[in-house]
C-alpha positions in Angstrom: 103.7 78.3 88.1 106.1 79.0 91.3 108.8 79.5 91.6 111.0 76.8 94.0 113.9 78.2 93.5 116.8 78.6 96.0 117.6 82.7 96.4 121.2 83.0 95.9 121.2 83.5 99.4 119.5 79.9 99.9 122.4 78.7 97.7 125.4 79.7 99.7 123.5 78.2 102.8 123.6 74.5 101.1 127.2 75.5 100.1 128.4 76.1 104.0 126.3 74.0 105.5 127.8 71.5 103.3 130.8 72.5 103.7 129.9 72.9 108.0 128.7 69.1 107.8 131.8 68.0 105.9 134.8 69.7 108.3 133.1 68.5 111.2 132.8 65.5 110.0 136.9 65.8 109.7 137.5 66.6 112.2 135.8 63.6 114.3 137.9 61.3 111.5 140.8 62.6 112.6 140.1 62.8 116.7 139.2 59.5 116.8 142.2 57.6 114.6 144.7 60.4 116.8 142.7 58.5 119.7 143.3 55.1 118.1 146.8 55.2 118.0 147.9 57.8 120.9 146.6 55.9 123.2 146.4 52.0 121.3 142.6 52.2 121.7 141.9 50.3 117.8 138.2 50.9 119.0 137.4 54.1 118.6 138.4 54.1 114.9 134.8 52.9 114.6 133.3 56.2 113.8 135.1 55.8 110.8 132.0 53.2 109.7 129.4 56.4 111.5 131.4 59.7 109.6 132.4 57.9 105.5 129.0 57.4 105.3 127.2 59.9 106.5 130.1 62.6 104.8 128.8 60.9 101.4 125.1 61.0 102.2 125.3 64.5 103.1 127.4 65.6 100.2 125.1 63.7 97.6 121.7 64.8 98.9 122.8 68.5 99.1 124.3 67.9 96.2 121.2 65.9 94.6 118.8 69.4 96.3 121.2 71.9 94.1 121.2 70.2 90.6 117.3 70.0 91.1 116.7 73.4 92.4 113.9 74.7 92.0 111.3 72.0 91.6 109.7 70.0 94.6 112.2 67.4 94.6 115.4 69.7 95.0 114.1 70.9 97.8 112.9 67.2 99.7 116.7 66.3 98.6 117.6 70.1 100.6 116.0 68.7 103.4 116.8 65.2 103.8 120.8 66.6 103.5 119.6 69.2 106.2 118.4 66.5 108.4 121.3 64.3 108.1 123.6 67.7 109.1 121.0 67.2 111.9 121.3 64.3 113.3 124.6 62.9 112.5 127.5 65.4 112.9 125.2 67.9 115.1 123.7 65.4 117.3 125.6 62.7 117.5 128.9 63.8 117.3 128.8 68.3 118.2 126.8 67.5 121.2 127.4 64.1 122.2 131.5 63.6 121.9 132.6 66.9 121.6 129.8 68.6 124.3 129.4 65.6 126.4 132.2 63.4 125.7 135.0 65.9 126.1 133.4 69.5 127.1 131.4 68.4 130.0 134.2 65.5 131.4 137.1 68.1 131.5 135.1 70.4 133.0 134.3 67.6 135.7 138.0 66.8 135.8 139.0 70.7 135.9 136.7 71.3 138.6 135.5 68.7 140.4 139.2 66.8 140.3 140.1 63.4 138.6 137.9 61.3 141.3 135.1 63.3 140.2 135.4 62.7 136.3 137.4 58.9 136.7 133.7 58.4 138.8 131.8 59.7 136.0 134.0 59.1 133.0 135.5 55.7 134.0 138.4 54.3 131.6 139.1 52.2 128.8 135.8 54.1 127.4 137.4 57.8 128.6 141.6 59.1 129.2 141.4 61.9 131.5 142.6 64.8 129.9 146.7 64.6 129.5 146.5 64.8 125.7 146.2 68.7 124.5 145.9 67.6 121.1 143.0 64.6 121.4 140.9 67.3 124.4 141.0 70.3 121.5 140.1 68.2 118.6 137.4 66.8 120.7 136.2 69.7 122.5 136.3 71.8 119.2 133.5 69.1 117.6 130.9 71.3 120.2 131.2 74.3 118.9 131.6 74.4 115.5 128.5 71.7 115.6 126.5 74.9 116.7 127.6 76.5 114.2 126.8 74.0 111.8 123.5 73.1 113.2 122.7 77.5 112.4 123.5 76.0 109.3 121.2 72.8 108.4 118.3 75.1 110.8 118.2 77.9 108.2 118.5 75.0 105.0 115.3 74.0 106.8 113.5 76.9 107.0 114.6 78.0 103.6 113.1 75.1 102.2 109.7 74.9 104.1 109.5 78.6 102.2 
């Protein structure tokens, strides 16, 4: 019978990917709750309906993968967790929210001027960079998603072996 168990470094990768994904989702929750209060835009709280279930699903999938470690079912749960990480925290939050909505918006504002930024990122959906905490937490989602994506990719590669 083939040994399907993860090497010690594989378990560490699962834990680190889980921690990075949950940190990114928590950062996003803080960022949106802050934005909802600071800009009196309660509709920003909609992200909690995505972040909370995603955090639970990722945690449970990776936990199941570790609990069933050594079996093909465990590997499948690890793949599910890794794919969830790549879709929700990495693509939807890190790249779209952090990368486009904040990093690109700030570049447009500081390199192209306020008029250019307003044309590309109109209110009320977007706020011009006037609140440091809001912008820093928004932009921080992007580099954290790169790290999270690299860890999730390592999980997928490890599960394929």
